[in-house]
VOBA-1610 file (N, C-alpha, C; in pm, whole numbers, padded with zeros to 5 digits, always signed):
BEGIN
Met-16003+15205+03013Met-16134+15262+03035Met-16227+15217+02922Ala-16340+15165+02958Ala-16437+15116+02859Ala-16507+15234+02793Arg-16535+15216+02666Arg-16605+15320+02592Arg-16753+15317+02626Arg-16807+15435+02653Arg-16949+15444+02687Arg-17034+15425+02563Arg-17138+15351+02579Arg-17230+15324+02469Arg-17332+15438+02460Lys-17360+15480+02337Lys-17459+15587+02318Lys-17598+15533+02349Ser-17678+15617+02409Ser-17816+15579+02439Ser-17898+15584+02310Pro-18009+15511+02305Pro-18095+15518+02186Pro-18144+15660+02157Ala-18171+15736+02262Ala-18217+15874+02243Ala-18108+15958+02178Ser-17985+15939+02220Ser-17872+16013+02164Ser-17855+15979+02016Ser-17870+15852+01982Ser-17859+15811+01843Ser-17969+15873+01758Met-18090+15879+01813Met-18202+15938+01740Met-18180+16088+01717Ile-18127+16156+01819Ile-18101+16300+01806Ile-17994+16323+01700Ser-17890+16242+01702Ser-17782+16254+01604Ser-17837+16231+01463Ala-17919+16129+01446Ala-17979+16101+01315Ala-18070+16216+01271Ser-18142+16276+01366Ser-18230+16389+01334Ser-18150+16508+01283Phe-18037+16536+01346Phe-17952+16646+01302Phe-17894+16619+01163Asp-17855+16494+01138Asp-17804+16458+01006Asp-17910+16481+00899Met-18032+16439+00927Met-18141+16456+00831Met-18174+16604+00811Ala-18171+16682+00917Ala-18198+16826+00904Ala-18090+16894+00819Arg-17965+16854+00839Arg-17855+16911+00760Arg-17872+16873+00612Met-17908+16748+00587Met-17931+16705+00449Met-18047+16782+00385Ala-18152+16805+00461Ala-18268+16879+00409Ala-18229+17022+00373Ala-18151+17087+00459Ala-18107+17224+00430Ala-18017+17228+00307Asp-17925+17133+00297Asp-17836+17128+00181Asp-17916+17101+00054Ala-18015+17014+00063Ala-18099+16983-00054Ala-18175+17107-00100Gln-18223+17187-00006Gln-18294+17310-00043Gln-18201+17406-00117Phe-18075+17414-00072Phe-17979+17499-00141Phe-17958+17451-00284Val-17936+17321-00300Val-17909+17264-00432Val-18029+17286-00524Ile-18149+17265-00474Ile-18270+17287-00554Ile-18280+17434-00596Ala-18257+17525-00503Ala-18265+17668-00535Ala-18159+17707-00637Ala-18037+17657-00621Ala-17930+17690-00716Ala-17962+17637-00854Arg-18014+17516-00861Arg-18049+17459-00991Arg-18166+17534-01055Met-18266+17569-00978Met-18380+17644-01033Met-18335+17781-01084Phe-18247+17846-01010Phe-18195+17975-01054Phe-18121+17959-01187Gly-18038+17856-01195Gly-17963+17831-01319Gly-18055+17802-01436Leu-18159+17725-01412Leu-18253+17693-01520Leu-18335+17815-01561Ala-18376+17896-01462Ala-18457+18014-01491Ala-18379+18122-01565Thr-18252+18131-01538Thr-18170+18236-01599Thr-18086+18184-01716Ser-18105+18059-01751Ser-18031+17994-01860Ser-17880+17995-01836Thr-17840+17990-01710Thr-17697+17985-01677Thr-17656+17846-01629Ala-17749+17753-01629Ala-17718+17617-01585Ala-17621+17552-01683Ala-17533+17469-01629Ala-17437+17398-01714Ala-17510+17307-01811Lys-17450+17287-01925Lys-17511+17198-02025Lys-17519+17057-01965Gly-17634+16996-01977Gly-17654+16862-01924Gly-17700+16857-01779Glu-17722+16972-01718Glu-17764+16974-01577Glu-17899+16906-01558Asn-17989+16923-01653Asn-18122+16859-01643Asn-18108+16708-01635Thr-18028+16653-01724Thr-18009+16508-01726Thr-17934+16462-01602Arg-17834+16538-01564Arg-17751+16501-01449Arg-17833+16491-01321Met-17925+16586-01301Met-17999+16586-01174Met-18094+16468-01163Ile-18133+16409-01273Ile-18218+16289-01269Ile-18132+16164-01253Ala-18028+16154-01334Ala-17943+16035-01335Ala-17873+16013-01201Glu-17828+16120-01137Glu-17756+16102-01010Glu-17848+16053-00898Lys-17974+16091-00904Lys-18069+16043-00803Lys-18092+15893-00818Gln-18105+15849-00942Gln-18125+15707-00966Gln-18004+15626-00920Ala-17885+15674-00950Ala-17763+15604-00910Ala-17748+15600-00759Ala-17774+15713-00691Ala-17761+15718-00546Ala-17865+15629-00478Met-17986+15626-00533Met-18091+15543-00474Met-18057+15394-00489Ala-18010+15355-00606Ala-17975+15215-00629Ala-17858+15173-00539Glu-17756+15258-00531Glu-17641+15225-00446Glu-17681+15220-00299Gly-17766+15314-00255Gly-17813+15314-00116Gly-17892+15190-00082Ala-17978+15148-00174Ala-18057+15027-00151Ala-17967+14904-00140Met-17866+14899-00226Met-17773+14786-00223Met-17694+14784-00093Arg-17643+14899-00053Arg-17564+14908+00071Arg-17649+14876+00194Ala-17774+14922+00194Ala-17864+14893+00307Ala-17892+14743+00313Gly-17913+14682+00198Gly-17938+14538+00194Gly-17819+14459+00246Ile-17700+14498+00207Ile-17580+14430+00256Ile-17565+14449+00406Ala-17590+14571+00454Ala-17580+14598+00597Ala-17680+14515+00676Ala-17802+14505+00625Ala-17906+14426+00692Ala-17870+14277+00690Ala-17820+14230+00578Ala-17786+14088+00564Ala-17669+14047+00653Thr-17584+14143+00686Thr-17469+14112+00771Thr-17494+14142+00918Gly-17620+14172+00952Gly-17658+14187+01092Gly-17625+14320+01157Lys-17616+14424+01078Lys-17588+14557+01133Lys-17710+14611+01207Ser-17685+14713+01291Ser-17793+14775+01368Ser-17881+14858+01275Pro-18003+14890+01319Pro-18090+14975+01236Pro-18026+15109+01198Lys-17952+15169+01291Lys-17887+15296+01260Lys-17779+15277+01154Gln-17703+15169+01164Gln-17600+15142+01064Gln-17662+15115+00926Ile-17776+15048+00925Ile-17846+15021+00799Ile-17893+15153+00737Ala-17952+15239+00820Ala-17999+15370+00771Ala-17883+15454+00719Asn-17771+15454+00793Asn-17654+15530+00748Asn-17601+15476+00616Ala-17600+15343+00601Ala-17554+15282+00475Ala-17646+15323+00361Ala-17775+15329+00387Ala-17872+15367+00283Ala-17856+15514+00244Met-17827+15600+00340Met-17819+15744+00314Met-17683+15789+00263Ala-17578+15711+00283Ala-17442+15755+00249Ala-17426+15800+00103Pro-17475+15724+00005Pro-17458+15769-00134Pro-17531+15901-00163Ala-17649+15917-00108Ala-17724+16042-00129Ala-17653+16158-00060Lys-17600+16134+00060Lys-17525+16239+00131Lys-17404+16283+00052Arg-17331+16186-00002Arg-17210+16216-00080Arg-17246+16296-00205Thr-17351+16256-00276Thr-17394+16325-00397Thr-17440+16467-00364Leu-17514+16480-00256Leu-17565+16611-00214Leu-17450+16705-00179Ala-17351+16655-00105Ala-17236+16739-00069Ala-17158+16782-00193Ala-17142+16690-00288Ala-17070+16724-00412Ala-17148+16828-00492Asn-17279+16814-00499Asn-17362+16912-00572Asn-17355+17049-00506Lys-17362+17051-00374Lys-17357+17179-00304Lys-17224+17249-00331Lys-17117+17174-00327Lys-16985+17231-00352Lys-16975+17279-00498Arg-17020+17196-00591Arg-17013+17229-00733Arg-17098+17350-00769Leu-17214+17363-00705Leu-17305+17472-00736Leu-17278+17599-00655Gly-17172+17597-00575Gly-17131+17718-00505Gly-17176+17730-00362Gly-17212+17621-00299Gly-17262+17628-00163Gly-17159+17612-00054Ser-17034+17587-00089Ser-16934+17572+00015Ser-16849+17698+00019Lys-16804+17732+00138Lys-16719+17849+00152Lys-16580+17816+00098Arg-16525+17906+00025Arg-16394+17884-00034Arg-16289+17965+00041Lys-16175+17903+00066Lys-16066+17973+00134Lys-16010+18082+00046Gly-15979+18194+00109Gly-15912+18302+00039Gly-16004+18393-00041Lys-16130+18362-00049Lys-16224+18446-00123Lys-16290+18544-00027Thr-16289+18670-00063Thr-16358+18771+00016Thr-16446+18853-00074Lys-16548+18908-00016Lys-16641+18991-00094Lys-16617+19135-00068
//
């Protein structure tokens, strides 16, 4: 049985949901960092870390997007390659700052 190809509309909807999820996660990370800075509970070096990681993710994303484009990937694959480093950094920050549910913890 041949695999059905996704329609362009389906790909756009999927990309929209990915971007919305990233936006929500980014808002959590921003709020957690602002709370930490306002209450002086932020980890030492958090100010520097939040700038440096953006620069690294942006540079890596640009490089990956360039490679994807040069090798003839589709626009969606190029966009995914560009966003992957930022997505990974965002997920790690959310987990580190307390945004992921932990097994076995109850309130």
